[in-house]
N, C-alpha and C positions, 0 to 999 in steps of 0.2 A: 390907866386904865387898866386892867388884867390881862392877861395873854397866856392861852394854856395849850400845848406840847406833847408830842411822847415819842416815844420808840419803843419798838419790842422783838424780844427775838423768842424764839419759837426754836426747841433744841429737837432731835428726833434721831433714830435707826433704820439709814436706809438698808434696802435689800440689799444683797451681798456688803455686807460695813464690817461682820465680825468676820475673825478669821482664828487657826487655830483650833483645839479641843474643844473651845465655846461655840463654836457656831455649829455641832451638835446635835447642841441643845435648842438651833431656833432651826434646824431642819426637820426634827422632829417633834416640830409643833408646841414643845414646855413654853418654850418660852417665845416670844416674837417681833421677827420686822414692824416700823411704823408705816403707813402710809404715810403718801406727802401734803402735809400739810397744806390748805386753801393757797389758792395766790394772793386773794382776800384778802386781811383780816378782819369778821365781821362781829364775833363775839365770842373774845378770848375766854370764859367762864367759861361758857360752855362748851367747847372744845378742852378745855379741864374734866369735867361733868363726862362728858364723853370717852377720856382716858386717851386723846388724838395724838398725843404730845408726852413726853418724859419731865420735864421741866419747859419754865417760859418765867421772863424776866421779863416784865414792862415799867417801865421807869417811863413816867409821868409827872409832870413838874407846872412851874407857874408864875413868872412875872407880875409884879406890877411894877409904873410906868407911870414919871411925872416926865414931860417932854420930850424927850429922847434920850434917857437917861432911864434903866432902869435903878427901884427902888429899895423894894424888897422879892423874897425869893421865897419860894420853899418847894416839899415835894408832894406828890401824892402818885397811885400804882402800888403793886409789889412781885413779891414771886410768886410761880405755882411750880408743885410736884407730884405727882403721880405715882403711885401706886405701882407697884412690880407684882405680877399674877404667873403662876407656873403651873401648869397643868400637867395632868398624867394622864392622855391619851379618852376612857369612858369612865376614867373616876374618880373625876372632879379637879381639885388643887389648891393650889396655897398664895392666900395674898400677903403679901410681903410691904408692907408699912415705909412709907422712908424715912429718912434723917436729913428734916430740914434746914438748914446752916441761918444764921442771924444776917438780917440784910446789911450789906457794906454801904453805907452810906458816905460821900464827903459832906462838906457845909458846900450850903451855893457859891459856888464863885461868883458874887458879881464887878464886871468892869467896867463901869459908863453905861455901853448901849447893851450889854448883856451881860448873860449869866449863861453859868456853866454847872452842873448837874454828872453823878457819875452813882452808876448803883451796881454793885454788886450779888447776884443772888444764884444761892443752888443748894447744891446738897448731896447725900450720894443714897443709893438703893437697901433697903432692910436686909436684902437678899445678901449672905454669905457666897462671899466669893474667894476662897480659898489659891491663892499666886504667888509664883515667886514675883520676887519685886530685885529691883535697883538697891544697892546697896541696907543698912541694917534697917529692918529685923532680916530681909530678905523673907521671907515669909510674910505676905498678910490675908486676916482671915474677912474682914470690912470689904466690902466695895470702894473702889474707888471713887473718887470726889468727882462731881462736873458743878460749872460753874457756866456763867458769860457775865462781862460785867461789859455796861451800856454808858456811852457819854452821851445828852444835849443840850445841845445850846440851843436858845432862846435868845432872841433879840428886841429890842426895843420896839424893833420897825415890823414885828409880829413874823414875821422867817424865824425858823429852824430848820436846825439840823443835829441827826442823832447817825451814829456810830458806834459800831462792834471794837472793843480797846482792846479787849484777855477773853478770854475762854478756855476751858477744860478744851484738852486734841479731839476730844470726841464727847458724844455723836457730833451729829452735822446739827450747823444752828443757823437757821435761817433770820433775818432782819425785815423789817416792815415798817414803815414809817409813819407818821403821827396818822395819817388819813387809812392808813392797814394797806397799802400797796405793796406785796414784795419789790425791797431791793437792793436788796444783797445777799449775801450767803458764805460761809465756812469754807473754804478749799477743800481739806484734807479733813476727814474723821481717820486719826490713825490710831486705830487702836489698840493695838501691840502699845506703842510708847504710854499711851495713856494706862493702860492695863498695870504696865510693871514701873513710872513712874510718877504717878498722883494718888498720894498719898502724905498722913500727916501733917507735916511743916509745906509741905511741897503745896501747897494749894493759898489762894486770897489771906484767908481763915491765918495760914501757917505765916512763913516770909521766901517763896515764890512766887510770882506768876507764868503765864505764858503767853507769847505773840498768838493770836491770829491768822491766820493766811486770808483771806477776806478778798474776793471776787464778787460782778457784777453780778446781781438776777440774771438767768435766760429771760426772752419772751413764748409767752405763754403757747404760742406757737410747738416751740420745742418741746414743752410738758406735756404739751399733748401725744408728739410723737415719739417720748417719753415712755407714755405707759401702751404706747403702742408696738414699741420695740420690748420689755420687758414683760408684759402682760398678752400683748395677742397671742397668734397660733404657733410659730417655728418662737423656742425655746434659743435667743441668743446666746454665742459664745462669748465669755466674760476672761480676758483676756488682762494682768495685772502686768506692770512693765514699771524697769528703774528708772530713775531721774535721769533725763538725759537719752533713750532711745526716741529713736522714730517709728511713730506711727505708721504713717503714708508719706511718701518723698513729691515733692511736685516733682510734673511730668513722667512718669511711672503712672501702667496701668491698674483701672480700680473700680471694684462697681459695691464695694462694702460701705456699708452708714454706719459711723462712729455714734456713739454717746458716752458721755463721758460721768461715769457711777463715783470715781473720788479721785482730786487732785485738780491740777490747772497742767496745759499743751498750751504754748503758744506756737504761734500760727507767721510763717513768713513765706515769704513771695521774693524768688528772687533775690535770695538771703538777706533779706528787709523784712526783722520784727513787726507785726502788724498788730499784735493782741497776743493778750492771751484771757485764753479760754478756764472757766471751772464747770463741777459739777453742773450737769443739766445741759450741757451744751452738746446741739447732735451735729455731727461732722461728717463732709467725705458727699452728700448732694449732687454739685459741681460736675463733679466725675462724672458721674450715672447720668445727667441731662445736659451735658454739654459734645467735650468730644473722648469721652472715657478715661483724660487721665488724669490725676490728679492736679488741680491747678494750684494748689500751695502744700509747703511741707506742715509736718504735726509731729512736733518734735516735743515730749514731758519735760516739766517745769520740775518737777516732785513723781516723785510713785505714783501712780498712777491704775486704774481703777475702770477699765475701760470695754462696756459692752458693744458689741460686731452681730451685725446681721446683714443676710444680702437685701439690695434694695428692693429684690421683686417680694417681700413680704412686710415693706412700705407703701403708701398709699401715696399713685404718683403726682398726683395735685397737689398734697401736703409740700412734695419734695421742691414740688414748683413753686411753691408761695416761702418754704424757706430758701433756696436761691435766691428767692428778687430779694431777696431779707438780707442776705448776706450785701447778693448786691451792692445794698444801698447803703451799706454798713463799710462798703470798700471805699465808695463817694464819699465817706463821711470822714475819711481817715486823711 
């Protein structure tokens, strides 16, 4: 019997992800941030044609089984990388073609009732990017390298599991399962670290790699609220916090709603940590809807960027729905 499965990563530049001097180019509209990819992945090639992402890694594979054993296995799928467009007001612009690197694939590891596959794809934009870097040559002209490495396990019983095992520190990476559902994402888009350290041999095509911080995907409701907070009438304040900072403290009053843009936050109640949440999580609604006091302490695990808005800027019914969702999550702990 033949069994096919897949896992896909889409990598994109979210709003507020770029810092330092380079941010001026984004603010001026010369280069652009990306709209979030879809919650459900239907046609990756169509998204690529529409330039909806910076690059993508689709690891597709198959196994053939006899009884409960895998006897043959092979790869399908490919990588995608988009061009970079630089615009100069109303005077047109320049398109830079990307440098796509060779795909790195391990031989399928067949072990009894399952087979394991690993695929790395990536490259760099063709746009010059002069910047200081750590170590020799101390200055780089070419853009830093981006990549993701996906691993896929296919079992003889027809089940499969995919995961992100390595990735460049920047940009944001979203992971979709074989049915196209968004299931995970990288927790930190470390722009400065990426720009200073990811070049030459410091990539999977050299002799180094980078372990990603992966978090579960937020709910569809939170993605709806994210759009309201970031693109509604009132512009949110953006707070940048160092690892170990307290964003909200249990028992303190508060009316602000928080959208985690980047990084990981720990949620604790009465000194016990209940969860770690990644980008896209919306927090703070229970203080607004219940007693006006924070019901949990929110502490940053990594450096974080957080969008902050007053509860009056968010639909009250959506906040009640989010409150019910968070209560269900508490019951599941």
